[in-house]
C-alpha positions in Angstrom: -11.6 -7.4 -2.8 -11.4 -8.8 -6.2 -8.8 -7.5 -8.7 -7.4 -8.8 -12.1 -3.9 -8.4 -10.7 -2.5 -11.8 -9.6 0.3 -10.4 -7.2 -1.8 -9.5 -4.0 0.4 -9.4 -1.1 -1.5 -8.7 2.4 0.8 -6.9 5.0 1.2 -4.3 7.8 2.1 -0.8 7.2 5.4 0.1 8.5 5.5 3.8 7.5 4.1 6.7 5.9 5.8 9.8 4.6 3.6 12.5 3.6 4.9 15.0 1.2 3.0 17.9 -0.5 1.1 16.0 -3.1 2.2 12.2 -2.6 3.1 9.9 0.1 5.6 6.9 0.6 4.0 3.9 1.7 5.9 1.1 3.1 4.1 -2.4 3.5 5.6 -5.6 5.5 4.4 -8.5 3.3 6.4 -11.1 5.8 9.4 -13.1 4.9 11.5 -9.8 5.3 9.9 -8.4 2.6 9.0 -4.6 2.3 7.0 -3.1 -0.8 7.2 0.5 -1.2 4.7 2.5 -3.0 4.2 6.2 -3.8 0.7 7.4 -4.0 -1.3 10.6 -3.3 -2.1 12.0 -0.3 -5.7 12.1 -1.1 -5.5 8.1 -1.6 -3.8 7.6 1.7 -6.6 9.7 3.4 -9.2 8.1 1.4 -8.1 4.5 2.1 -7.8 5.7 5.9 -4.2 4.2 6.0 -2.4 4.1 9.5 1.1 2.9 10.2 0.1 -0.8 11.9 -2.7 -1.2 9.9 -3.3 -3.7 7.5 -3.3 -3.4 3.4 -2.4 -4.9 0.3 0.4 -4.1 -2.1 -1.1 -5.0 -5.6 1.4 -5.3 -8.4 0.3 -5.6 -11.9 3.2 -5.0 -14.6 5.5 -2.3 -13.3 2.9 -0.5 -11.3 2.2 -0.8 -7.5 -1.0 0.0 -5.8 -2.4 -0.1 -2.5 -5.8 -1.4 -1.4 -7.7 -1.9 1.9 -10.8 -4.3 2.4 -14.2 -2.2 2.6 
């Protein structure tokens, strides 16, 4: 995965709280640090996010996105 965002943190998905439209994904990036992101349920499903799986917290400006290797 190549992105222009310099802040890319690989971690383990701790939890996914699904709502009607969006979900809250918590990623443990190590050192006691957890990144939380609100993304669409569609994105959670499309990325195949699962608790215990690996994902990236990608931070650009004030936005936090989640990505996975293909």
